[in-house]
N, C-alpha and C positions, 0 to 999 in steps of 0.2 A: 676798107672799109668795112670794122665791126659789128658783129654782130648779136643780136642775146636771145635765143630763146627762149619758151614758156617751160623749159629742166633746166635752164643752167647756165647753156652748154651757147660755146661762143665760138659762132665760125670768124672766118676773115672772108671780106666779099669783094671785088670790085659791084660799084652802085647797079654798073650795069647788069650783071647777074642777077642779084636779088629774089628776081621773081624765081631763082634757083633752087631758093632758100626753105626753111619748112615753116611752115604755117606758123606764124602771130614770134616770127622772128621779127625786131628792133634792135634800130639801128640804135649804136650807145660812144660815147666817149672812147676816150686812148686808156684814161684814169679810170673807166669804170671794164674797163677791155683787163689792166693789169690787174685789175680787183680781186677777175672772176678767177686769170690764168694760177692755175699753179702752182703749185712751188715746189719745186721735187726735193727730197730727202737727200740732207744727208746722206754721205757711203759712208758707209758703217764699216768696221774698220778691216772685215774681210777682203775687198777695196781695195781699199789703202792699202796694206801689207805686198797685196797681190800685185798694184800694183809699182811695189818698191821695191820689191824682194831684186837680185842680181839673176839674167841670162842664167836656166842652169845648163848652158851649152859650156857655160866657163866652164861650173861644176865639173858637169864629166873630162870639158878637157885638159881639168890638173888632174882628175884622175885613169887616166888613157896615159899623157905626159910620167905621171910619175911623182907631181910637182906636189910636196906635203907644204911648204907655202904660199902654195896657191889655195889649195884644199880650206887651210888652215885662214886663208882669205875670204875667202867665197862662205868659214863657217861664219868666221863674223860677223860681216857684211846682212850676213839673217838673222843674228840674234839682234844690230843693231840695228835693224828694221820690226821686230818684235820688238823691242823699243818703247821704240817713238813710237806704237800703234798696240799697244798692251790691249788686251782683252776687258771689258767691260770688265 
C-alpha cells in the first residue's frame, strides 16, 4: 500500500508495518501515488550517443590487424551515431 508523508514523500509498505512510517503519513490510492511519482528526465544526447557507439575494441582490432576497411567502417558507424543524435 502507498502512503504519503506531509512533505509529499512517497512510501510503499505493507499495512502491517505502517507503524514504522514517519508521523503524519496517510494512505493513498495507486492513482494518487502515480501522480506523485517523479518522471525521470529523458536521456541527454550524450547518454544516447554513448549507448549507440560501436565498441572501441572493434577499432583497436582493426588497427592491430591493419585493416583499413574495418577502420573506415568503425569511423562511419561513429559518424552515423553523431548524425542520429546531434548536439543540441
